[in-house]
C-alpha positions as CSV (number, residue, x, y, z in Angstrom):
1,X,-26.8,51.6,-20.7
2,X,-24.6,53.2,-18.0
3,X,-21.4,51.7,-16.7
4,X,-23.1,50.7,-13.5
5,X,-25.8,48.9,-15.5
6,X,-23.1,47.1,-17.4
7,X,-21.3,46.1,-14.2
8,X,-24.6,44.8,-12.7
9,X,-25.2,42.7,-15.8
10,X,-21.7,41.2,-15.7
11,X,-22.2,40.4,-12.1
12,X,-25.5,38.6,-12.9
13,X,-23.8,36.7,-15.7
14,X,-21.0,35.6,-13.4
15,X,-23.7,34.6,-10.8
16,X,-22.1,36.7,-8.1
17,X,-23.8,38.3,-5.1
18,X,-23.1,41.9,-4.3
19,X,-21.2,41.0,-1.1
20,X,-18.9,38.8,-3.2
21,X,-17.9,41.6,-5.6
22,X,-17.6,44.0,-2.6
23,X,-15.3,41.6,-0.8
24,X,-13.1,41.0,-3.9
25,X,-12.9,44.8,-4.4
26,X,-11.9,45.4,-0.8
27,X,-14.9,47.5,0.0
28,X,-17.9,47.4,2.3
29,X,-21.0,45.6,0.9
30,X,-23.2,48.6,1.8
31,X,-21.0,50.9,-0.2
32,X,-21.1,48.6,-3.2
33,X,-24.9,48.3,-2.9
34,X,-25.2,52.1,-2.9
35,X,-23.1,52.3,-6.0
36,X,-25.0,49.7,-7.9
37,X,-28.4,51.2,-6.9
38,X,-27.3,54.6,-8.1
39,X,-27.3,56.2,-4.7
40,X,-23.6,56.9,-4.7
41,X,-21.3,57.8,-7.6
42,X,-18.1,55.8,-7.6
43,X,-14.7,57.4,-8.2
44,X,-12.6,56.1,-11.1
45,X,-10.4,54.3,-8.5
46,X,-13.4,52.6,-7.1
47,X,-14.7,51.6,-10.6
48,X,-11.3,50.1,-11.3
49,X,-11.4,48.1,-8.1
50,X,-14.9,46.8,-9.0
51,X,-13.9,45.9,-12.6
52,X,-10.8,44.2,-11.3
53,X,-12.9,42.2,-8.9
54,X,-15.1,41.1,-11.8
55,X,-12.1,40.3,-14.0
56,X,-13.0,42.8,-16.7
57,X,-11.2,45.7,-18.2
58,X,-12.3,49.3,-17.6
59,X,-11.9,51.5,-20.7
60,X,-12.5,55.2,-20.6
61,X,-13.2,57.0,-23.8
62,X,-13.2,60.7,-24.4
63,X,-16.7,61.9,-25.1
64,X,-17.4,64.0,-28.2
65,X,-18.6,67.5,-27.5
66,X,-21.0,69.1,-29.9
67,X,-20.7,72.8,-30.3
């Protein structure tokens, strides 16, 4: 499950519409829709704004690289 899938699931659980999350995150609804649909990749700053809007914490972990 990708981070966007997780964000979408949390939005569903909170019974929020896309425009509501976009408004809370201070972004245009169309841009949020593009991110959630996978058309646009969000920056870390944008992800932080979205997770703040949902009231959740964004945690970034270093991926293990196999040699």
